[in-house]
N, C-alpha and C positions, 0 to 999 in steps of 0.2 A: 679787159679794157684797154691795155695797150696796143693789142693787135687791133681792136677797133679803130683807135685813134689813129694807128699807121694806115690801116686800110682807108680811113675817111680822108686822111691826108693825102693819099695816092689818088684817091677817086677824085678828089676836089682840085687835083694839080696845083697844089701849094708850090709857090715858086722855092727853089733849091734853099735860099737863105732862111726863109720863114720855116721851111721844113726841117731844118737844122737846128734852129732855135727853139722849135717845139720838143724835138727829140732831145735836147740838152736839158730841158726843163725837167724831164722824166729823169731822176737821179737814182731811183730804186731798181730800174732795169737797164740791162745792157741790151741796147737796140744798134743793130747795124746792117748796111746793106752789102750784099754780095753780086759779083757778076754772075754770068751763067755757068762759070767754071769753078765759083767758091771762092774768088779773090776778093778780099775786103776793099769797099770803095766809099765806106762812110763808117763814122765812129763817134758815138753820142757820149756825153759826160758820164752817164750811168755805166756805160762799157768800160770806161776809164777806171771809175771807182771800183767796179766789181772785178775786173779782169788784171788791173794794175798796169796795163800796157797804154802808153801815150800814143796819140793818133799817128804821129809820123814812124811809129814801131810797127804798125801794122798795116797801114794803108799799101795796097797792091800784094799783100802776102795772102796765101791760101789759110782758109779758116782751120785746117788742120792743125795748125800751131796752138790751137786752143784745146786739144785733146790729149788725154794720158798716153804714154807709149803704148801700153797693152790695147787701147781702143784703137789706135792708129794700126797696130798690126791686125787686128780683127776686122778693119775696113768700115770702121763705124762711120766716118765722115761721108764716104761715098755712099754708104746705106742710107743715110738721111736724105742727101740730095736725090736719090732714086726714088725713095718712098713719097718725098714731098711732090715731085712732079708726077708720080702715078695717082696719088690720091687727092692731091690739091692743098695739103698740109701734113706736116709731120710734127708730133708731139710726143715728149717723153720726160721722164724724170731720171737723171743719171749723173754721173760724176763729170765735173769740168775742170780745168787747170788754169790756175793763176800764173802770173809772170814769175812770182817768186817759187813757184814749183808745188804750192800747197793746193789741195783740192777741196772742191765744196760740192754739196749735193744741188743739182740745178733742175729747175723746170724749163724746158726749152721748146720754143715753137718756130718752125722754119716754114715760111709762106714763099712759094714762087710768085715772082711778078711778072706780068703780062701787059704789053702795051694795048693801045686801042684797037690793033689789028689781030690781037691774040697771039703776038709773037712773045716767046719767053725773053725777058730781057735781064732777069737776075732773081734774086733772093732777099727776101727780109727776114731777119733772125732776131729773136727776144730771147733773153736768158734771165732767169731770175733766180736768186740764191734763196734756197728753201732750207738750208742746213738746220736752222732752229726749227722749223716746222718738222723736219724729219726726226731730229732728236725728240721732239715732243711726242710724236706719234710712236716712236721705238719705246720711249718711257712708258707712254700709256699701255702700249701693247704688252710690256715687260709686267707691268703693275696689275693689269686685268687678267693675264694669262699664266704668267709664270711665278708670281709670288705667291706662297703659300702661308697658311696661318692668319692671312687678313683677308676678310670679305670686301672687296674694293669694287664699287659699281657707282654708275653716274644716274642722276635724277634730272629730269626737265625742269623748267622754272614753277611748274605747277607740283612739284613733289613727286611725279610718277616716274618710275624706273625705266631709264632710257638704255643703259647698257648694263650687263650682267657678267661678271667675271667667273672663271672655273673655279676659283677659291671660295667666291660667294655660294656657288652651286654645292660646294663640298661641305662648306659649313653649315649653310642655312637649309640645305636640302632641296630647294626649288631650282627646277630646270631654267634654263634661259627663258623657254616659251611660257613656262608658268610665271615668270616674274615680270617680263617687260610689259610696260602700260599699267602695272598695278601700283597702288599707292604705298608709299614707306610704311604705313600703319601696318602692311601685311606682316612685318617683323616684330610689331610691338605685342606685348603680352595684353590679352583681353582685359578689358575692365566692365565693371557692372554698369557704369554711367556711359559707356559706349562714346566716350570723349576722346577716341584715338586721333580722329581727324584733327581735332583742336590741338592735340599736342604735338602732331606734326608740322602745323602751321607755326605753332608757337617755336619750335625747334628750327624751323627755316628762317623764320624771321630773326631769330638770334644768330643764326649762321650768315646771315646777310650782311651782318655787322662786321663780320671778319672770321667768325669760328664758333661752332657750338660744340662742346665736348662734355661727356658725362660717362659714368659707369652704372649700368642698370642691367635688369634682367630684360633678355630678348628671347624670342620664340622660334623655333624651327618648324619647318613644315609638319614634321610628325607629332608637334605639339610640345616638344621637350624643351626646357627653359634652360639657358645659360647664362653666366654673368659675362657682360661684355663691356670692353671698352668701345665707346661709339663716338665718332667725330664725324661732323658735317662742315664742309667748307665750300665757299661759293666758287664757281667756275665762270671765267671769262675766257672764252675761246674763240670769240668773232662770229660764232654762229648762234649767238642768244645765249643768255646766262642760264646756269643751270647749278647743279651742286654735286660734289664729289662726297661720296660716303665710304667710310672705312671702320670696318667692325671687327674687332679681335676678341676671341674666346679666351676669358682670364678665368674660367670656372676652376681650373686646376690651381692657378696662382691665389685665387682667393681662398680656396680650401687650405692651401699650404699656409698662408699667412694667417688665417683663422686657428689653424693647427699650432702654428708657432706662438701665436697669442696664448692660447689655452695652454701650451706647454711652459711659457713663462709664467703664467699665473698659477699653475700647478707646482712648477718649481718653487716659486716663492712660498706658497702654502706648505709645501713639503719642508723647506727650511724652518718656518715657523714651528710646524708639527715635531721636527727634529730636535729644535730647541725645547719645546714644551716637554717631549718624551724624556730628555735628557735631564732637565731640572726636576719634573715630577717623579721620575724613577729613583733619584736621588733623595729628594725632599721628603717623598711619602714612604720611602723605607725606614726612615729614622724612627717616626712614631709608631710602625708596625713593629720594628724590632723592640721598642720599649713596652709595647703591649705584651709582645712575646715574653719578654724577660719578667716583667710583673706577674703575668700568668704562671711562669715557673716558680715564683716565689710564694704563691698563694698555696694554701694547705687545705685539701679538701677534706671535709668532716664526713661527708655522705658520699655514696656511689653517684648519686645524681650530681653533686658538685663536681666530683672528678670528671664524669662525661661532659659536663658543660665547658670545663677548663680545656679538656681535649679539643672540642669542637673550636673553640677560641684559637687554639694553637694551630690547628689543622688551617683554619681560615687565614691566619697570618703567614703560614708556609704557603699557601696558595697565592696569596697577595704578593709576596716577596718574589714568587717565582714568575707571576704575571708582569710586574714592574722590571725584572731583569730580562723578560722576553721583549717587552717593549723597548727597553734600551738597546738590545740585540738588533731589533728590527730597524731601530733609528740609525744605527751605526753601519748598516749595509749600504755602502756608497759605491757609485759608478766610477768616481775620479781616481781610485787606486790602480795602480798598473799591474798588469798580469805577467807571469814569468813562466818559463818552463819548469816544471817540478816534477818530483818523483812522487807519483799519486800512490804507489804502493807503500811508501813510507809514511805518508799521511794517513792512509788507512790503517796502518799498524797502529799508530798513535790513536787513533779512534776506538780499534777494537781493544786496545789496552784499557782505555777509559771506561769501557762498559764491561769489562773482564768479570767483575763481581757479580754483575746482573747476568751475563750470559751463562756463567758457571751455575748461578741460582736457579735460573729457568731451565737449565740443561738444554740450552739452543744449541743446534748444529750450524755451524757455519760452512758456508761453501764460497769459495772464492777463485777467480782467475787472475792472472797478472794483469795491472792496469799499466798502459802506457804512459810514458812521461808526456805532459801537456801543458800548454800555457793556460795558467789559472792564476787567481787572487788567492794565495795560500791560506790565508785565514778564513775566507769566506767559503772555500771549497771544503775545508775542515769542518766548519759550521753546517755546511749541506750534508756532509756524511754523518754527522753527529745527530743531526735533526731526523734524517731518514731512517738512520740505524735504531734510533732511540724509538722511532714510531713503531717500527717492525717488532722491537723487544716489548713495547708496551702493549701491543695487540696480539701477542703470541698466544696460540692456542693451549687450553687448559684440560683437553678432553683425552689425554692420555696419548695422544700421537705426538711424536717428536716435533718439536718446534724447529723449522729450518728457514734459515737467511741465505739467500743466494746473492752474492755481489760480483758483477762482471764489467768488463769495458772493452768495447770494440771500437775499430775505427771504419767509418762507413763514407763511401763516396757521396757527393751531393745527389747522384742519379737514384741513389737508394732511399732517399727521404720522399715522403709524400709531397704533393704540391701545397697542401695546406700548411705543412710543418716548414717547407722552404719559404714560403712567404712570410713566415712568423719571426724567422731568425736572421742573423746577419748572414750574407752569402759567402760561402767558402767553397773551396774544392773538396775538402774532407771535413768530417765531423767525429768527435769522440760520442759515444752513446754510453753512458753509464746506468746500469740497472741493478736496482735493490729490490729484489722480491722476497716475499715471505708465504708461508702456508698458514697464515693466522686466521683471526675472524672477517678480515675482509669487509666489503661494503658494496652496495649496489652501484654498477657502473654509471647509472644516472646523476650520482653524487660526485663524478670524477672531476668536475669543473669547480663545483661549489667548495670543495675541501681546501682550496687553495685561498679562499677569501678570508680576509682578517676576522678572528672570533667565531669562525664557523666549526662547530663541533657536532660529530655524528652520534656521539655517545655521551651521556650524562657524566658530570664530574664525580658522581658517587661511585660510579663502576671503574671509571679510567681517568687518571690525574691529567692534567693539561688545561689549556687556556684558548687554543684555537690560533696559535700564532705561529708555531713550529712550520708547518707547511707554507705559510704566507712568507716567511724568511726564505724558504727554499726557492719558492718561485721568484723573488726579488733578486736572489743570488744568480739564478740561471739566467734572468734578463739582464743582470749587470754583465754577464759573461757574453752576451750577446746570443743567448740560447733560450732554451725552453724546456719545461718540464710537463710530462703527462702522467696519467695515473689510470691504472688499468686493474679492474678488480671484480670479483664475485663473492657475495655474501656467503661466508661460511668455508670459503676456499683460499682466501688469501688475496694479497695486492702486489702489484708490480709497479714501481715507479721508474720512468724512464727519463733521464736528464740527457738533452743534446745540446753539445757545446762546440763552438767553432774550434777546429783542429789546426788545419792548415793556414798559412798566410793567405794565399789566394789572392783574389781581386773582389774588394767590396763592392757591391752593387747597390 
């Protein structure tokens, strides 16, 4: 427009005074005249405001004074003049210099001026500061092409996709060619009432008031859905209104928050269960003990009465054992600190605890030295008691010598299977403790069930127990950041493998 006004002014032969008044009225653009050599001979108010030079500071001086030193060295002023004469107009966007030495990004037009006879009499130059426009363009380019994790794209006023970023293609799956011109409803989860366009119009209407934001499910090209933070803001860019849309995939964050919420609820529930187990185990033991005491005071007059009394006493014994195991389970806590302990010494104490049973069943014990390791001593001792007690309980009685083997080895993380590595705290090394026997065993299909609370593979008439011992082992292993596995074959024995973090390493 400025160039047109200038041309109209020249073509209409406005007198010099009127011409200068017109140029001074244009304050947003630097407009000045030069002679054929490039020396400045007019300077408008816009030039003073933009460049910082007063009129008397520039008149008669070559317009090279307005260029950066590196542009002067490159011959840019002379190149502008040459190209303007060759093509009738020179236009570019480039850096220009102010009086104070600061630079700005400029849009420059250089017109050669000719008189009525076609003689070249000078140049007219128009310079505009478009730094903010360049910054905006650079920001838009960065947001559209460099920012990852956010699908950023533009809509036209009708809600059709007008620009599509690389991140949008990565997150949503649609290429630019597939997305351009499509409705925003392309990304909405399909509904039975087919009211997606109504939803889009409602969202755009709300965004027109300033901003629309929600968290909801969105759909990718492949039909998969993800939980998204979804923002629409109006766009005012001088080229007609539209909208900026930003979508962030929050699926993992939502899952994490839900997991944390579940964990908090579970922790609170566990606290209540622990308090209940503690109170119940103490309060219920007392009446059971009284029943046992009174039964011992009874005198059986017949064999049938004696059998009934013995059944009551056996039931009392099982009930007390169950209550004590429940109490033990409730007392297995994660908060206790682990310390490096001599595991062989702990194993010695456990074997001494079972010495009578080992001797009675003529069990052959095989063991290899266990390395010192960071453990919660009381819990590790309970782990060994439960595993060894289990092996003794289910020892074979068919004439073959019962054998229990206990060993511990240090293995590198590479030596673990991928499933196990993902199930435990990550370390460079692990302690693998094995307690194996040649007892009655069980089917391998039961190897996961046996760690569940109150699960028994054999009736209480044949083997004592209440289905809590291995649940305690599982909790102890998990408290140490580890895992317990069972491998067995019916009639041929079982092997329990406990994997615990050993070296400090780096937690992941």
